[in-house]
C-alpha positions as CSV (number, residue, x, y, z in Angstrom):
1,M,123.1,78.8,120.2
2,G,121.8,78.2,116.7
3,F,119.8,75.1,115.8
4,R,121.3,72.7,113.2
5,E,120.1,69.3,112.1
6,V,122.6,66.5,112.5
7,A,122.6,64.1,109.4
8,V,123.4,60.4,109.9
9,T,125.3,60.4,106.6
10,E,127.5,63.2,107.9
11,I,128.4,61.3,111.0
12,R,129.2,58.2,108.9
13,E,131.4,60.1,106.5
14,V,133.5,61.6,109.4
15,L,133.9,58.3,111.2
16,R,134.8,56.4,107.9
17,A,137.5,58.9,107.1
18,W,138.9,58.7,110.6
19,L,139.1,55.0,110.5
20,T,141.3,55.1,107.4
21,G,144.0,56.9,109.6
22,A,143.6,60.5,108.4
23,G,143.9,63.4,110.7
24,L,141.1,65.6,112.0
25,R,141.9,68.4,109.6
26,Q,141.7,66.1,106.6
27,V,138.7,64.4,107.9
28,A,136.8,67.7,108.4
29,G,137.8,68.8,104.8
30,Q,136.7,65.6,103.3
31,A,133.3,65.5,105.1
32,G,132.6,69.3,104.6
33,V,132.3,70.1,108.4
34,D,134.3,72.2,110.8
35,R,137.3,70.5,112.5
36,K,135.7,71.0,116.0
37,T,132.5,69.3,114.8
38,A,134.6,66.4,113.5
39,R,136.4,66.1,116.8
40,R,133.1,66.0,118.7
41,Y,131.8,63.2,116.4
42,V,135.0,61.1,116.9
43,E,135.0,61.6,120.7
44,A,131.4,60.5,120.9
45,A,132.0,57.5,118.8
46,V,135.1,56.4,120.8
47,A,133.0,56.8,124.0
48,A,130.3,54.5,122.4
49,G,133.0,51.8,121.8
50,L,134.4,52.6,118.3
51,A,138.0,51.3,117.8
52,R,140.2,52.9,115.1
53,D,141.7,49.5,114.1
54,G,138.3,47.7,114.1
55,G,137.4,48.4,110.5
56,A,134.4,50.0,108.8
57,G,132.1,47.2,109.9
58,Q,131.6,49.0,113.2
59,L,129.7,51.8,111.6
60,S,126.1,50.7,112.4
61,D,122.9,52.6,112.7
62,E,123.0,52.2,116.4
63,L,126.5,53.7,116.7
64,A,125.4,56.7,114.5
65,G,122.3,57.2,116.7
66,Q,124.4,57.2,119.9
67,V,126.8,59.8,118.4
68,A,123.9,62.0,117.3
69,Q,122.3,61.8,120.7
70,A,125.6,62.8,122.4
71,V,126.5,65.7,120.2
72,R,123.0,67.2,120.0
73,P,122.5,70.0,122.6
74,A,119.9,69.8,125.3
75,R,116.7,71.3,123.6
76,P,113.6,70.8,125.7
77,G,110.7,70.7,123.2
78,G,113.1,70.8,120.3
79,H,114.1,74.4,120.8
80,G,117.1,76.2,122.4
81,L,117.5,79.0,125.0
82,A,116.7,81.8,122.5
83,W,113.3,80.3,121.9
84,G,112.6,80.2,125.6
85,Q,113.4,84.0,125.8
86,L,110.9,84.6,123.0
87,E,108.3,82.6,124.8
88,A,108.5,85.0,127.7
89,C,107.7,87.9,125.3
90,H,105.0,86.0,123.3
91,A,102.2,88.4,124.1
92,D,104.2,91.6,123.1
93,I,105.5,89.9,119.9
94,A,102.0,88.8,118.8
95,A,100.7,92.4,119.4
96,W,103.6,93.8,117.2
97,V,102.8,91.3,114.5
98,K,99.1,92.3,114.5
99,K,100.3,96.0,114.0
100,D,102.1,94.8,110.8
101,L,105.6,95.5,112.2
102,T,108.4,93.7,110.4
103,V,110.6,91.1,112.1
104,V,113.6,93.5,112.0
105,K,111.6,96.1,113.9
106,I,110.4,93.6,116.4
107,G,114.1,92.6,117.0
108,V,115.0,96.2,117.6
109,L,112.2,96.6,120.2
110,L,113.3,93.4,121.9
111,E,116.9,94.5,122.0
112,R,115.8,97.7,123.9
113,R,114.4,95.3,126.6
114,G,117.6,93.3,126.7
115,V,116.4,90.3,124.7
116,V,118.9,89.6,122.0
117,V,118.2,86.6,119.8
118,P,119.2,85.5,116.2
119,Y,117.2,86.9,113.4
120,R,116.3,83.5,112.0
121,T,115.1,82.2,115.4
122,L,112.9,85.3,115.7
123,H,111.5,84.9,112.2
124,R,110.6,81.2,112.9
125,F,109.0,82.2,116.2
126,C,106.9,84.9,114.6
127,A,105.9,82.5,111.8
128,E,105.1,79.5,114.0
129,R,103.6,81.2,117.1
130,C,102.4,84.6,116.0
131,G,101.0,84.1,112.6
132,F,103.5,86.0,110.7
133,G,102.8,85.6,106.9
134,P,105.3,84.2,104.5
135,A,107.0,86.5,102.1
136,A,106.1,86.5,98.4
137,P,108.7,85.1,96.0
138,A,111.3,87.7,95.0
139,V,112.6,88.3,91.5
140,R,116.2,89.5,91.3
141,V,116.7,92.6,89.0
142,A,120.1,93.7,87.7
143,D,121.6,96.4,89.8
144,G,123.2,98.3,86.9
145,E,126.4,100.3,87.0
146,P,127.6,102.2,90.1
147,G,126.4,105.7,90.4
148,M,124.0,105.4,87.5
149,E,120.4,104.9,88.7
150,C,118.4,106.1,91.7
151,Q,114.8,105.0,92.4
152,I,112.5,107.4,94.2
153,D,109.0,106.8,95.5
154,F,106.5,108.5,97.9
155,G,105.1,106.3,100.7
156,Y,102.5,107.1,103.4
157,L,103.8,106.8,106.9
158,G,101.2,108.0,109.3
159,L,99.8,111.1,111.1
160,L,101.9,113.8,112.7
161,A,100.9,117.0,114.5
162,D,101.5,120.2,112.5
163,P,102.3,123.2,114.8
164,V,101.3,125.6,112.0
165,T,97.8,124.4,111.5
166,G,97.4,122.9,115.0
167,R,96.0,119.5,113.7
168,R,97.3,116.1,112.7
169,R,98.3,115.8,109.1
170,K,99.4,112.9,106.9
171,V,103.1,112.5,106.5
172,H,104.6,111.1,103.3
173,A,108.2,109.9,102.9
174,L,110.1,110.5,99.6
175,I,112.5,107.6,99.6
176,F,115.7,107.7,97.5
177,T,117.4,104.3,96.9
178,A,120.7,103.8,95.1
179,C,120.2,100.8,92.9
180,Y,123.7,99.5,93.1
181,S,124.6,100.0,96.8
182,R,121.1,100.1,98.3
183,H,122.1,103.2,100.2
184,M,119.0,105.3,100.9
185,F,117.7,108.7,102.0
186,V,114.3,109.6,103.4
187,W,112.7,113.1,103.0
188,L,109.5,113.8,105.0
189,S,106.7,116.0,103.7
190,F,103.1,116.9,104.3
191,S,102.4,117.2,100.5
192,Q,103.4,115.6,97.2
193,T,103.8,118.7,95.1
194,L,106.5,119.7,92.7
195,A,108.0,121.9,95.5
196,A,108.1,118.8,97.8
197,F,109.8,116.7,95.1
198,V,112.4,119.4,94.4
199,A,113.0,120.0,98.2
200,G,113.5,116.2,98.7
201,C,115.9,116.0,95.7
202,E,118.0,118.9,97.0
203,A,118.3,117.3,100.4
204,A,119.1,113.9,98.9
205,W,121.9,115.3,96.6
206,A,123.4,117.0,99.7
207,F,123.2,113.7,101.6
208,F,124.7,111.6,98.9
209,G,127.3,114.2,97.9
210,G,126.2,114.2,94.2
211,V,123.5,113.6,91.7
212,F,122.7,110.3,90.0
213,K,122.7,110.2,86.3
214,V,119.3,108.6,86.0
215,V,116.3,109.1,88.3
216,I,113.5,106.5,88.2
217,P,110.3,108.0,89.7
218,D,106.7,106.8,89.5
219,N,104.0,108.6,87.6
220,A,103.3,111.3,90.1
221,S,101.3,114.2,88.6
222,P,104.0,116.8,89.5
223,I,106.5,114.8,87.4
224,V,104.5,113.1,84.6
225,A,102.0,115.1,82.7
226,D,101.0,112.3,80.3
227,A,101.9,108.7,81.3
228,D,103.0,106.4,78.5
229,A,104.9,103.1,78.7
230,V,107.4,104.2,76.0
231,N,107.3,108.0,75.7
232,P,105.9,109.7,78.8
233,R,105.5,113.4,78.7
234,F,107.0,115.2,81.7
235,T,105.8,118.4,83.3
236,A,107.5,121.7,82.4
237,G,108.6,122.2,86.1
238,W,110.2,118.8,86.4
239,L,112.0,119.1,83.0
240,D,113.4,122.5,84.1
241,Y,114.7,121.0,87.3
242,A,116.1,118.0,85.5
243,Q,118.0,120.3,83.1
244,H,119.2,122.3,86.1
245,C,120.7,119.2,87.8
246,G,121.7,117.3,84.6
247,F,120.1,114.0,85.2
248,A,117.8,112.0,83.0
249,T,114.3,110.7,84.0
250,D,113.1,107.2,83.2
251,A,109.6,107.0,84.7
252,A,108.1,103.7,85.7
253,R,105.0,102.3,83.9
254,V,101.6,102.9,85.4
255,R,100.7,100.4,88.1
256,S,104.0,98.5,87.6
257,P,105.8,98.5,91.0
258,K,108.3,96.0,89.8
259,D,109.8,98.7,87.6
260,K,111.3,100.2,90.7
261,P,111.3,97.3,93.2
262,K,114.1,98.6,95.4
263,A,112.3,101.8,96.3
264,E,109.0,100.0,96.7
265,R,110.4,97.5,99.1
266,N,112.1,100.3,101.1
267,V,108.7,101.9,101.8
268,Q,107.8,99.0,104.0
269,Y,111.2,99.0,105.6
270,V,111.0,102.8,106.4
271,R,107.4,102.5,107.7
272,G,108.2,99.5,109.9
273,N,111.7,100.2,111.1
274,F,111.9,104.0,111.3
275,W,108.3,105.3,111.8
276,A,106.4,102.5,113.6
277,G,106.4,102.7,117.4
278,E,108.2,106.1,117.5
279,D,107.0,109.5,118.9
280,F,108.1,112.8,117.1
281,A,107.8,116.3,118.3
282,G,107.1,117.6,114.8
283,L,108.1,117.4,111.2
284,A,111.5,119.0,111.8
285,D,112.3,116.6,114.6
286,A,111.2,113.6,112.4
287,Q,113.3,114.8,109.5
288,E,116.4,115.2,111.7
289,R,116.0,111.7,113.1
290,A,115.3,110.3,109.6
291,A,118.7,111.6,108.3
292,S,120.5,110.1,111.3
293,W,118.6,106.8,110.8
294,C,119.5,106.6,107.1
295,A,123.2,107.2,107.9
296,G,123.4,104.9,110.9
297,V,120.8,102.2,111.1
298,A,119.8,101.8,107.4
299,G,123.2,102.5,106.0
300,M,125.2,100.3,108.4
301,R,122.9,97.2,108.4
302,I,123.9,94.1,106.6
303,H,121.6,94.1,103.5
304,G,120.1,90.7,102.8
305,T,120.6,90.9,99.0
306,I,124.1,92.3,98.7
307,A,125.3,90.8,102.0
308,A,127.2,94.0,102.8
309,R,126.6,97.4,104.4
310,P,125.0,99.9,102.0
311,A,126.9,102.9,103.3
312,E,130.3,101.2,102.8
313,V,129.4,100.0,99.4
314,F,128.2,103.5,98.4
315,A,131.4,105.1,99.7
316,G,133.7,102.7,98.0
317,H,132.0,102.3,94.6
318,E,129.4,105.1,93.9
319,A,130.3,108.3,95.7
320,G,133.1,109.2,93.2
321,L,131.0,108.6,90.1
322,L,128.1,111.0,90.9
323,L,127.5,114.3,89.1
324,P,128.4,117.4,91.1
325,V,125.7,119.0,93.3
326,P,124.2,122.0,91.4
327,A,123.4,125.4,92.8
328,A,120.2,126.1,94.8
329,Y,117.1,125.9,92.6
330,D,114.3,128.5,92.6
331,V,111.1,126.5,92.3
332,P,108.7,128.0,89.8
333,V,104.9,127.6,89.7
334,F,103.7,127.1,86.2
335,T,100.1,128.1,85.4
336,S,98.0,129.6,82.6
337,V,96.6,133.1,82.9
338,K,94.3,135.1,80.7
339,V,95.6,138.3,79.1
340,H,93.1,141.1,79.7
341,R,92.4,143.8,77.3
342,D,94.6,146.2,79.2
343,F,97.5,143.8,78.7
344,H,97.8,142.9,82.4
345,V,98.0,139.4,83.7
346,G,98.2,137.7,87.1
347,S,98.9,139.1,90.5
348,P,101.1,141.0,91.1
349,V,100.2,142.9,87.9
350,R,102.4,142.3,85.0
351,C,102.2,144.0,81.6
352,I,102.5,142.1,78.2
353,P,104.3,143.8,75.3
354,R,101.8,145.3,73.0
355,R,103.0,143.7,69.8
356,K,99.8,142.1,68.4
357,S,96.2,142.8,68.9
358,T,95.5,139.1,69.4
359,W,97.1,139.3,72.9
360,A,93.8,140.4,74.5
361,G,91.7,137.4,75.6
362,A,94.4,134.8,74.8
363,S,95.8,132.4,77.4
364,T,99.5,132.1,78.0
365,P,101.6,130.1,80.5
366,A,102.9,132.1,83.4
367,P,105.4,131.1,86.1
368,T,106.0,132.7,89.4
369,A,106.5,136.3,90.3
370,A,110.3,135.8,89.7
371,W,109.4,135.5,86.0
372,S,108.6,139.1,85.4
373,S,108.1,139.5,81.7
374,C,106.7,137.8,78.7
375,S,109.1,138.2,75.7
376,T,107.1,136.5,72.9
377,A,103.6,135.0,72.5
378,G,103.4,132.1,74.9
379,S,107.0,132.2,76.2
380,W,108.2,133.9,79.4
381,S,111.7,135.1,80.2
382,R,113.2,134.8,83.6
383,P,114.9,138.1,84.4
384,T,115.1,139.8,87.8
385,R,112.0,141.4,89.4
386,G,110.5,144.5,87.8
387,P,111.6,147.9,89.1
388,S,110.0,149.4,92.1
389,R,107.2,152.0,91.8
390,A,109.1,154.4,94.1
391,G,111.0,157.0,92.1
392,G,111.8,157.0,88.4
393,S,109.6,157.3,85.4
394,P,106.5,155.2,85.2
395,T,106.8,152.0,83.1
396,P,104.4,149.3,82.1
397,L,105.7,147.2,85.0
398,T,104.9,149.8,87.6
399,C,101.2,150.1,87.0
400,P,99.3,149.6,90.2
401,R,97.4,146.5,90.8
402,R,94.1,148.3,91.2
403,R,93.2,151.8,90.1
404,P,89.8,153.6,90.3
405,P,88.1,153.4,86.9
406,M,87.5,156.6,84.9
407,R,84.2,157.0,83.0
408,C,84.2,158.4,79.6
409,G,83.6,162.1,79.6
410,T,86.0,162.9,82.5
411,S,88.9,165.0,81.4
412,R,91.3,166.1,84.1
413,R,94.7,167.1,83.0
414,W,97.7,166.7,85.2
415,P,100.1,169.7,85.6
416,G,102.6,169.5,82.7
417,Q,100.7,166.9,80.8
418,P,100.3,167.5,77.0
419,A,96.8,168.2,75.9
420,G,94.9,165.2,74.6
421,T,97.4,162.6,75.7
422,A,96.4,161.2,79.0
423,T,94.3,161.8,82.1
424,R,94.7,160.8,85.7
425,S,92.3,160.8,88.6
426,A,93.1,162.4,91.9
427,S,93.3,159.0,93.7
428,T,95.7,157.6,91.1
429,P,99.2,157.0,92.5
430,S,102.1,159.1,91.3
431,G,103.6,157.9,88.0
432,C,100.6,155.9,86.9
433,W,98.5,157.1,83.9
434,T,95.3,156.2,82.2
435,P,94.6,157.0,78.6
436,A,92.8,160.1,77.7
437,C,89.1,160.0,76.8
438,R,87.7,162.4,74.2
439,G,84.1,162.2,75.5
440,R,81.3,159.8,76.1
441,R,81.2,158.7,72.5
442,C,84.9,158.5,71.9
443,G,84.7,155.1,70.3
444,R,88.0,153.8,71.5
445,P,88.5,150.3,73.0
446,A,88.3,150.2,76.8
447,G,91.3,149.4,79.0
448,C,94.5,150.7,80.6
449,W,97.3,150.4,78.2
450,G,99.9,150.7,80.9
451,W,101.9,153.2,78.9
452,S,104.8,155.2,80.1
453,A,105.0,159.0,80.2
454,V,108.3,158.6,78.4
455,T,107.2,156.3,75.6
456,G,103.6,157.5,75.2
457,P,100.5,155.5,74.8
458,A,100.0,152.6,72.3
459,R,97.9,153.3,69.2
460,P,95.1,150.7,69.2
461,A,93.5,149.6,66.0
462,L,89.8,150.4,65.7
463,P,87.4,148.4,63.5
464,A,86.6,149.8,60.2
465,S,82.9,149.5,60.5
466,G,80.1,147.9,62.5
467,H,77.9,148.5,65.5
468,W,79.3,149.6,68.8
469,T,77.9,148.9,72.2
470,L,78.4,150.7,75.5
471,T,79.8,148.0,77.9
472,S,82.1,147.8,80.9
473,S,85.4,146.1,80.8
474,T,86.0,142.9,82.8
475,S,89.1,144.4,84.3
476,P,88.5,146.6,87.4
477,R,91.2,149.0,86.0
478,S,89.3,149.8,82.8
479,P,86.6,152.5,82.3
480,R,83.4,152.2,80.5
481,C,83.8,152.8,76.8
482,W,82.4,151.9,73.4
483,R,83.7,148.8,71.9
484,R,82.6,146.5,69.1
485,P,80.9,143.3,70.3
486,P,81.7,139.9,68.8
487,R,79.8,139.1,65.6
488,T,78.1,136.1,67.1
489,R,76.9,138.1,70.2
490,R,73.7,139.9,70.2
491,C,73.1,143.0,72.3
492,R,71.6,142.1,75.6
493,P,68.3,143.8,76.6
494,G,68.8,147.2,78.2
495,R,71.9,147.9,76.2
496,R,71.0,149.6,73.0
497,A,73.3,149.3,70.1
498,R,74.3,152.7,68.7
499,Q,76.3,153.9,65.9
500,P,79.0,156.3,67.0
501,P,78.9,159.6,65.4
502,G,81.0,159.5,62.2
503,S,82.6,156.4,60.8
504,P,86.2,155.6,61.6
505,A,87.2,157.0,58.2
506,T,85.5,160.3,58.7
507,R,85.9,160.7,62.4
508,P,88.3,163.5,63.3
509,S,91.7,162.1,64.1
510,T,92.6,164.1,67.1
511,G,94.3,162.6,70.2
512,P,96.5,159.6,70.5
513,F,93.6,157.1,70.4
514,S,92.0,158.3,67.2
């Protein structure tokens, strides 16, 4: 039975209306109480000696005190039966409060033991007897339009055994909260990378049955490259995924949790109601139980702010207004790689189109292996994977990752190879060629140009004049050859600068690299 204070003015108002001859229904409506409550007041007053035709002079303080004493239930110590049940579990409740469990979670644990009490009674007990702290004052924020905004936030839950590594790892929860209905979804992950964000979003869109038009994240590094209160700069990977799904991103300000209060508040709710006090077999088991918990417990609870069930509000007002779920997304990994002098980058080996001599030594952004070619300087296309090395004519995309270097002066011609075009060592795989070398002082730039037997080698541009030094290429695929050092670099001791025989203008122009 719930506890309610009985006001003397309320008793006087009920009895005064009854003395005028009105019925109990009219008396209850005039006094603002229930009809059964009005009946109890009248019966207690009649038992104390009140007569209906005696007039309003009978309504003394003594009569009101007798009526209040009669209608008040028996409460030893000022508390009801529910308080007595909580007193029997005082030690356990105090231990749960010290572990920072919420009152809702404590109520769930008590229900498993068969102790069912009202929430307000449990909250008062935890505050008065167990030292549960008062909540901070809340500021109500506009909910927005249905199906418009979704707030997301990562929150730390605890440690969980990882069967892959054999050790306990930190588990983070990516929480999605619909701003209008408060319906939520939880995605568990061991990391907070772009792949984890995308995987969580893909699972959330499948759970909600659509995509929200605006996503409000925090300033996580996989999402925001340069934080700004007005114009934040997002990462290339997140922008690519946002364009794929069709939603807009409105990132919160730095160290401003009130910009996404619904997601921030749910972090404590998930940690206290779902994670605390539970045992999981692994991440897969925890994720399966999290999805069931979101649909059942979190979705069907009576939310304190909207005073309704979030799942029912979402199904009735938001589900039909979401964007359609997009196709599966292939997560790229964006990075910057250096273009070697042989026009190869990254691993597996990729060849850059030989359009400008400024490619060598430059840095260009490179995504995953699924992005197999670079179309222009600094931009990558996303075609299918390069052709296989097995069969067919050799192409720039079929150069091996590592090939034994060939020193200048070696001249071995493959059967059917045109004279002075290309050479190949005996250990070189079939279909992979290296440029021909005219001798120890050939004067050509070092490097494998990755040319095809069909298209022929590229024609590198040699400097008009200057000193040449005998150095080795930084690439393991390139031979030792003469090249021109930078102007600001001096020859290191032990490497004597020599002038190659004949200037580039008078050197005989024989072979493809002359």
